[in-house]
N, C-alpha and C positions, 0 to 999 in steps of 0.2 A: 838686748841685754839690759837688765836692770839690777840695781843694788838698793836695798832698803834695810833699815834697822827696825826692830820691833818696838812697839809702844809709841806713845805720842811724845814722851819726854825722855831724855837721857839724863840720868842722875849719877853724879860722881860717886865712886865707891861701890857701884852695883854692877850686875852682869848686863851685858848687851848681846843681843842676837842679831846677826846679819844674815840676810838671804840674798844670794846672787842667783838670778834667773837667766839662763842662757837658752835661746830658742833658735832652732834651725828654720829659717824662713825661705830656704831654697828647695828646689825640687829633687835634689840629690842628697845622698847620705854624707854627713860631715864626720870624718874620722880624724883621729890624732889631734883633737882640740886640746889646747892647754889654756886653762883658766887661772889667772893670777889675781889675787885680791891683796891690795896693800892697805895696811891698817895704820892708824896713828901709833906712835911710840907709847901713848898712854893706854893702849888696849893690850892686855896680855891674853892671847888665845888659850882657851881651856879645852874646848871640844870642837872637832871638825868632822863634818859628814862625808860620806861617799869616798872614803879612802884618801881624802885630801891630806896634804903634808904641810906642816909649818916648817919652812926652810930657815927660819930665823930672819929672813928678809921679807917674806910674804907667805901667803897660803896658796898652795898650788894643787890643782886637780887635773887629771887627764880624763877626758870623756869623748864619747862618740854620740852623735845624734842622727836619728832618722829624719826624713823630710817632715816638717811640721812639728817635730817633737820638742818639748821644753824640758829643762832639768833645773830643779832648785837645789842649790848647794848652800850649806849652812856653816856658820862659824859662831860659836859662843865664846865670849871673852869677858874678862873683868876690866871695867873702866876705872882708871885711876882718878885722882882728884883734878879739879880745874887748875890747881897750882902746878901739878905735874904736866898737864897738857900745855900750860903756858911756858913751863921750863923747856919742854921739848921744842916748842916754837922758837924760843929765844936762842936755842942752839941751831936753829935752821932745820929742825926735824919735823916735817909735816908733809902730808899728801896735798899737793897743790891742786886745786880744783880748776879745770878748764872753764872758761867763760863765766867766771864768778867775779863778784865785786867785793871789795874789802869790807864794806858795811855789813854784808851778810855773813862773812867769815872772819869773825873777830877772834880774840885770844881764847874765848871759851866755846868755840865751835869745834865739833869733832867731825872728821870726814873720813871716808873710805872710797877707794877707787878700785874697780876690777876691770880687767881686759881679757879678751879671748883671742887667741891666735892659732893658726895651723901649726901644730908641733913639728910636722914633717917639712914645712917650707918656711916657717917663721913669719908668715903673712899675718899681719894684724887685721883682725876682722871687726872688732867693736870694743868700745870702752864705755863704762857708765860709772856714775858717782852718786854718793849719798852724803848728806851732812845734816847735822842737827845741833842745836844749842844745848850745852851741858848745864844742867840745873844744879844748884847748890844742895848738898845733902846736910841738913842741920846736925845729924849725928857726927859727921866728920868735922864740922865746924866746931863742935863742942869737944873734940879730941877723943871721941869714942871709937874711932876706926883709923887704920893706917894702911897705906899701901907703899910706904917708904922703902926705898932701896930697889924696887923693881924697875923704875925708869932708868936708873944709871946702867943697869945691865942690859936693857933692851934698846938703847938708842942706836947701836951700830946697825942693827937690822933695819931700823927705820930709815937710816941714811941710804942703805942699799935699796930699799923699796922705792925711795924717791928717785934714785939713780936709774932703777929699772923702768919706772914710769917714763922718765925722760928719754931713755933708750927706745922704748916702744913707740913713743911719739915720733922720734927721729926715723925709725924704721918705716912708720906709716907715711911720713913725708917723702922719703926716698921712693917707696913703692908707688905713691901717687904720681910723683914726677916721672918715673920710668913709664908708667901707664900713659901719661899724657904725651911723652916723647914717642912712644910706640904708635900712638893713635895719630900723630901728626904726619 
């Protein structure tokens, strides 16, 4: 699984495109997969591919994959300002990146995490993250554009996304411990 954003720079007040790639590396068909992508509260989803749904807390897809098959899933959204991203972080609304350091993920860094699990069993299979530094948009700095008001209405789903990610990590930990206990 991979998550990546388009372009080399993220610029506040512009559109952002994410691609989540899921690959079946097994010899068997993988059915009832649920892919969940958590976005920052500063990203307002506008277009979602392959029948994905914006639940208000995350973007969800249901897919099946044949052996060796890959699937690209896409989300296009509008990126708010760096000030809105910082405001979301000040309220504790952010997608926490595993194995990251604070120096790389400052107040003007945008991140997204996606996970895939078996929908019929809830077994967490994989997670991946993407992050990038948000660039200043001179037009917004001069007062020519505004995204005001959207963050206030969007923060509850971001809190839910962070809670979901924490829940998925907890499920993975429990599954690993049960697997080790069974093997012992």
